[in-house]
N, C-alpha and C positions, 0 to 999 in steps of 0.2 A: 504494500499499499504506499503510495507516494506521500511525502510530508506536505503538510498544508503550507502554502506561502503566506507568511504574515505581511500584511500590507499596512501602510500608515493609517489608512482609514479604519482598518481593524483595530489598531492601537488606540486611536482616538475614540472610537465607539466603546471600546472596553473600558477606557479611562472615564468616559462620560457616564456609563452604567455604574461604575464604582462610585463616582461622585453622587450620582442620583440615589443610589441605595444605601451608601455608607458615609458619604460626606467627602468633600474635596481633600481633606487632610489624609484620606485613605488612597489617594492616587499615587501609588508607589510602584516602581518597576516590578518588584516581586508580585505584587497583587495583580497588575496587569498581565504578566506572564502566566500566573495561575489561572486567571480568567480565560486566557487564549489557549491554555493547555500547551505552552511552549516554554522554552528556556528565556532567560532574561536577555540573551544576545540580540534577538531581532528587535526588541523594544529599544535597547541602547542604540541600535542602528538608525532608528528614527528619531530618537530623542537625544540630541547632542546636549541639551540642557532641559530641565523640566519646565522652565518658563515657557518655552515654545509649546510644549504639550499642554500646560495649564491654559495658555491663550486659545489654543484650538478647542479645548473642552469648554471654555467660557463662551466662545463663538457658538458652539453647538448648544450650550445651555440658552443663550439668547434667542437662537432659532426656535428651540423647543418652547420657550416661554411665549414667544410671538404666536405660534401655532396654538398653544393652550389657551391663550387669551382670546384669539379669534374664534376659538370653537365654544367658548363660554360667554361671549358677549352677545346681549340682545340688542339688536339695532335700534329697537323702539325705545329702550331705556338705556341708551349708550353709557352715559356717565355713571349712573348707578350701577349698572351691570359690570362696568370695567372695575370699579372698586370691589365688588363682590367676587369677581373673577380673580383678582389679586389675593383676596383672602382665602379662596378655595385652593389656589396654588400653593399658598403657605401651608395649608392644612394637608393637602394631598401629596405635595411635592416639597417637603421642608428643606431638603438638602440643596435642591436647585434654587429655591427661593433665597436661601442663605447665601449661596454662591453669588447669585445675581445682586442682591441688595447689599450684602456686606463686603463687596469688592472695593479695592482702593480706587479713589477717584482723584487723580492728580490735578485735573483741571477745574475742580470745584472749590471756589473760595468764598462763595455766598449762596444764599437761598436763591438769588436771581440766576446764578450760574447753574444751580441745580435744576432750576425750572427750564432754563433754555436748553440745557444738555440732555435732560432726561424725560422731557415730555414731547408729545406731538402738539404743534401749535394749532392743528385743526380742532383739538379738543376745546380749547378755550373759545375759539370761534363758534362751535357748536353749542357750548354752554351760554354764551352771550346771546345767540339767537333763540335757543330754547327758553331762557329765562327772561329774555328782553332786558338785558343789562348791558353796561359798557364792556368792552373788551378787557379793560384793566380790573373791573370787578370780577369778571369771569375767571381771569388768571389768578386773582386772589383766592377765590373759592377753590379753584382747582389746586393751587399749591397747598392750601390748608388741608384739603382732603387727601392729597398726595402724602403729605407728612403724617397725617393721622393713620391713613391705611398702611403706610410702610411700617409705622411704629406698631400697630396692633398685628399686622402680619408677621413681624419679627418676634413678637411675643408668642403668637400661635406656632410659629415654625420652631421655637426653642423651648416651649412648654410641653407639658403632658398632652397627648393628643386627644384627650377627652373634653377639651373645651368645646362648647356647642358652637357650631358655625351660625345657628340662628341667633344665639346670644350676641355673637360678634356683629352680625348684620344689624341687629337692633341697635347696638352701640354706634355703628356707622351711620344709621339713620338719624339718631340723636345728634351726632357730631355735625352731620350735614345740615340739619335744621338750625343748629346754633351758628355755624359758619355762615349759612345763607343769610339768617337774620342779621348777623353782624355786617355782612357785605351790603345788604340792602339798606340798612340804617346809615352807613357812612356814605 
């Protein structure tokens, strides 16, 4: 029986699955080799350094997240369902959520930088039109909900898995109402 040829794609996919099921800190050459059923030599041939592999796994995680969110968003309740989708991601895929959220962001030096680099500008436009508010008020609401949702998602991704998603959704709704009232008042 001929030996299986290990490809770079197989290495990245195995590393991603390890990150997804055990956490990014478990992306180790030995673990990847075990997953692929091979020696560590083919892994080292593709991974001159682990930074490159981590980068490839982070890219794969970003694509996974985009696909996940797209499949969980209700176009009729776009803004609300996006926040809920992030919460579901944190609960169902905690390691991927943590990998995405807790990564180092060298270019972020302010909340404005965070907003500009991490959000889709069409969302603020959608919120402005949907709520009949200015674009600046829509951005403020969006940023507040982003910070809140990421915070709650991080708690959910790092806590015991038995926190009720419905409880979190209720909290999100309460936060949304408070943030919206604040935005409309000012």
